[in-house]
N, C-alpha and C positions, 0 to 999 in steps of 0.2 A: 504493499499500499504506500509505503513511504517512497518507493522507487518510482511508482506511477506519478505521484504528485511532483517529484523532482523533474521528470520528463515534460510534464505540462509546463512548468515554469521556464525550463530551458527553451522549449519550442515557441512560447509566447513572445519573447523579445525578437526572436528571428522573423516572426510574421509581421510584427510591427515594422521592423527595419525594412522588410521588403515593401510593405505598403507605403511607407514613408518615401522610399527611393523611386517608387513608381509614380507617386504624386509629384515629387520633385521634377522628375524627368518630363512629366506632361506638362507642368508649368514652364520649364525651359524651352519646349518645343513650341508651345503657344506664344510665348514671348518672342522667339526668333521669327516665327510667322508674322506676328505683328509688326516687328521691326522691319522685315523685309517689305511688307505691304506699305508701311510708312515712307520707306526709303524710295520705293518705286513711285508712289504718289509725289513725292518732293521732287524727284529728278524728272519726271514727265511733264512736259509743258501743257498748260491749260488754258483756255480763254476765259478772261474776267469780263469781256466786252466783245461783241461782234456785231456790227451795224451797217446795213447798206441803206443809203439815202438816195432816192431817185427823185429828181426835181427838174425844172426847166433847164437847169445849167449842166446837166448830166447825171452821172452815177458817182457817188463818193462813198468811201470806205472808211469806217472807224473800227478799230480793233485794239485790244489790250490783251496782253499775255502775262501769265504767272509762271516762272520757272527760276531755278537756280543752277549755277554752273557746277557740274560734278567736280570733285576734288583734283583729279588728274587734269581736267580742261584748265581749271583755275591756276593750277600749278604752272602749266605750260604758258599761260598769259603772263603770269608774274616773271617768268624767266625770259620773256621777250618774243613770244610767238603771238602775232596779232591774230584776233578772231574775226570772222566775217559772218554776218547775219544777213539772210536774203528772205525777202517777202515778195511773193509773187501772186497776181491776181488775173485769172482768165475770165472773160465775160463772153457768155455764149447765148445764142438765140436758138430756141427749139425748131427744129424741121422734122416734120413727119415723113418726108419722102426721101430724106438723106441723112447723113450725120449732121449733128447739130453744128451751126456755124459759129466759129469764134469771131466775135466782132472787135475784140480788143485784148491786148495783153500788155500788162505793166509790171515792173519790178522795181524794188528798191534794195540797196545793199549798204550795210553799215559795217565800218571797220572799227574795231575796239582793240586798243593797244595800251600796255602799261609802260610809263616813262619812269625808270628807276631813279633819274638824277632829281626830278621833282616830286617823285612818289604820287603821281597823278595818272588817272586814266583818260586817254584821249579817244573821243569818238568822232569818226570822219564820216560825213555823208554829203553826197553831191558837191564835193570841193570844200565844204566847210568844216571847220574843226571846233570842237568844244571840249574843254577839260573839265574833270570831275575829281573830287577828293577821295571818293570811294567807289569800289566796284558796284555796290548797290545802285549808287546814283547813275553810274554810266550805263548799267543795264536797263534801268528805267527809261533812258533815252532811246533804247532800241526796242523795248517791248511794247511801245504804245505809239499809235499814229492816229491822228484826227484829220478828217477833211481830205483824205487822199483820193483824188480824182482818178477814177480807173476807167471811165468811159465818156465821151463826149455826148451831148444830147442828140446830135444827128446821127450817131451810131446806134441808137436804141429805136427800134421799130415799133410804131404805135400799134397797140393791139396784140403784139406777139408776147410770147413768154420767154423770159430770159433768167439766167442764173449765173452765179459766181463760183468758181473753183479757186480756193485760196490756199496757199501753203507758205509756211514759215519754217526755216531750217538753219541750222549751223552748217555753213558750206565749207566742207572740209577739201573741196578740190581747188579752192584758192589759197590753200597753205603751201608753204615751201614743199617741193617735191620729197625731199627726205622725210620730212615730217609726215606726209601722206602715208609713206611706206611704214613708218614707225607705229602709226596708229591704226592700221588696217586690222578690221575685225574687232576693235575695241568698242563695246556698246555704249560706254560713256560719252563717245564722241558722236553719237547719233541723237541728235536733237532735232526732232521733226513734228510738226502739227499741221493738219490739213482740215479743211472746211469746205462743205457744199451748202450754198443757200440760194434760194429764188427771191427775186424781187419783181415788184410790178412796175 
């Protein structure tokens, strides 16, 4: 009788340890999954605004994005590699008898570079330069556009249906050739967001 009681006591702690270990492992797995999901959301660009305005002057686009640079991309920028962000908008008119007709195509390119001597970030667009004290401020200058004219009034056919195909990306093809080879296949350098929207 005494031996049976001893066996029960010796097995009980083992069962508790096994239960505790399983619970701890489950918590760690759930935490890792939540962290991975949060990281994916943080690295993936997303729209905070996307508006197409059609009036007598033509078609204008307003958009704003939310994204942060992955660590590897930011490190490359600080080490002297300029980054190029490209926004493209294609305006199409529906055609039932053939492929939809592209009535206009426009694009914008921003160059973001870090200047170590002044510790400032320079954004270049259309031949104009603007300096910023922080990377956050520099990115704000390339993540938001208002009143961008993407089609003239004469290009829009009265009574027809039209839509816009929009894309925004970090263009690695504009990087120095050795840099392009070095980052080949690295997902952190793939920053792309696309949008399809009709307008009247």
